[in-house]
C-alpha positions as a Markdown table, in Angstrom:
| # | Residue | x | y | z |
|---|---|---|---|---|
| 1 | Met | 11.6 | -45.8 | -103.1 |
| 2 | Ala | 11.1 | -43.0 | -100.7 |
| 3 | Asn | 9.0 | -39.8 | -102.0 |
| 4 | Glu | 12.1 | -37.6 | -102.1 |
| 5 | Glu | 13.8 | -40.3 | -104.4 |
| 6 | Leu | 10.9 | -40.2 | -106.4 |
| 7 | Lys | 10.6 | -36.4 | -106.6 |
| 8 | Gln | 14.6 | -36.1 | -107.9 |
| 9 | Lys | 14.0 | -38.8 | -110.4 |
| 10 | Ile | 11.1 | -37.2 | -112.1 |
| 11 | Val | 13.4 | -33.8 | -112.4 |
| 12 | Asp | 16.3 | -35.5 | -113.8 |
| 13 | Glu | 14.5 | -37.3 | -116.4 |
| 14 | Met | 12.3 | -34.2 | -117.5 |
| 15 | Lys | 15.6 | -32.0 | -117.5 |
| 16 | Lys | 17.3 | -35.2 | -119.6 |
| 17 | Lys | 14.5 | -34.9 | -121.9 |
| 18 | Ser | 13.7 | -31.0 | -122.2 |
| 19 | Gly | 15.6 | -30.5 | -125.6 |
| 20 | Ser | 13.1 | -32.7 | -127.1 |
| 21 | Lys | 9.8 | -32.4 | -124.8 |
| 22 | Ser | 9.1 | -29.9 | -122.0 |
| 23 | Lys | 5.4 | -31.5 | -121.3 |
| 24 | Phe | 4.6 | -34.7 | -119.8 |
| 25 | Tyr | 1.5 | -36.4 | -119.5 |
| 26 | Phe | 0.9 | -38.3 | -116.0 |
| 27 | Asn | 1.0 | -41.1 | -117.3 |
| 28 | Asp | 5.0 | -40.5 | -118.3 |
| 29 | Leu | 5.7 | -39.4 | -114.6 |
| 30 | Ala | 3.9 | -42.6 | -113.3 |
| 31 | Lys | 6.3 | -44.9 | -115.8 |
| 32 | Ile | 9.3 | -42.7 | -115.0 |
| 33 | Met | 8.9 | -43.4 | -111.1 |
| 34 | Asp | 7.5 | -47.5 | -112.0 |
| 35 | Glu | 4.7 | -46.6 | -109.6 |
| 36 | Lys | 1.1 | -47.4 | -109.6 |
| 37 | Pro | -0.9 | -44.6 | -110.6 |
| 38 | Arg | -2.3 | -43.9 | -107.1 |
| 39 | Ala | 0.9 | -43.4 | -105.2 |
| 40 | Ala | 2.5 | -41.9 | -108.3 |
| 41 | Lys | -0.5 | -39.2 | -108.0 |
| 42 | Lys | 0.4 | -38.3 | -104.4 |
| 43 | Val | 4.3 | -37.5 | -105.5 |
| 44 | Val | 3.1 | -35.4 | -108.5 |
| 45 | Asn | 0.3 | -33.3 | -106.4 |
| 46 | Glu | 3.4 | -32.8 | -103.7 |
| 47 | Met | 5.6 | -31.7 | -106.3 |
| 48 | Val | 2.9 | -29.1 | -107.8 |
| 49 | Thr | 2.5 | -27.8 | -104.3 |
| 50 | Glu | 5.7 | -27.6 | -103.7 |
| 51 | Gly | 6.5 | -25.6 | -106.9 |
| 52 | Leu | 8.7 | -28.7 | -108.3 |
| 53 | Leu | 6.4 | -29.1 | -111.2 |
| 54 | Thr | 3.8 | -27.0 | -113.0 |
| 55 | Tyr | 0.7 | -27.9 | -114.1 |
| 56 | Trp | -1.2 | -27.1 | -117.3 |
| 57 | Ser | -4.6 | -28.3 | -118.6 |
| 58 | Ser | -6.2 | -27.1 | -121.7 |
| 59 | Gly | -9.9 | -28.6 | -120.4 |
| 60 | Ser | -9.2 | -32.3 | -121.8 |
| 61 | Thr | -5.4 | -32.7 | -121.3 |
| 62 | Thr | -3.7 | -32.3 | -118.5 |
| 63 | Met | 0.3 | -31.8 | -118.3 |
| 64 | Tyr | 3.2 | -31.3 | -116.2 |
| 65 | Ser | 6.4 | -29.1 | -116.5 |
| 66 | Leu | 9.1 | -28.1 | -114.5 |
| 67 | Pro | 8.5 | -24.4 | -113.9 |
| 68 | Gly | 10.0 | -22.2 | -116.8 |
| 69 | Met | 10.0 | -24.4 | -119.4 |
| 70 | Gly | 8.8 | -24.9 | -122.6 |
| 71 | Lys | 7.1 | -22.6 | -125.0 |
| 72 | Gln | 4.3 | -20.7 | -122.9 |
| 73 | Ala | 6.9 | -20.1 | -119.9 |
| 74 | Gly | 7.1 | -16.5 | -121.4 |
| 75 | Ala | 3.7 | -16.2 | -122.1 |
| 76 | Glu | 2.7 | -17.4 | -118.4 |
| 77 | Gly | 5.6 | -15.2 | -116.5 |
| 78 | Glu | 7.8 | -17.9 | -116.0 |
| 79 | Gly | 10.7 | -17.2 | -118.2 |
| 80 | Gly | 12.6 | -16.2 | -115.3 |
| 81 | Glu | 13.3 | -12.8 | -116.0 |
């Protein structure tokens, strides 16, 4: 599957689950793409660079979300105001 198709698949799936979940682990994204970790990492990194995904880390945990989604969006200035 082409990278653009994989990116759209991730965005669609994240939007679909946005009511119950705003941040996703890398493994969740790799599972959505049905790709091996190395190939999935390339796509996810491209999406972060392009601004399609935002990266969040607590130091021990790394998660990804759509820009402006989640509880911290307002606190981080991503609330779309």
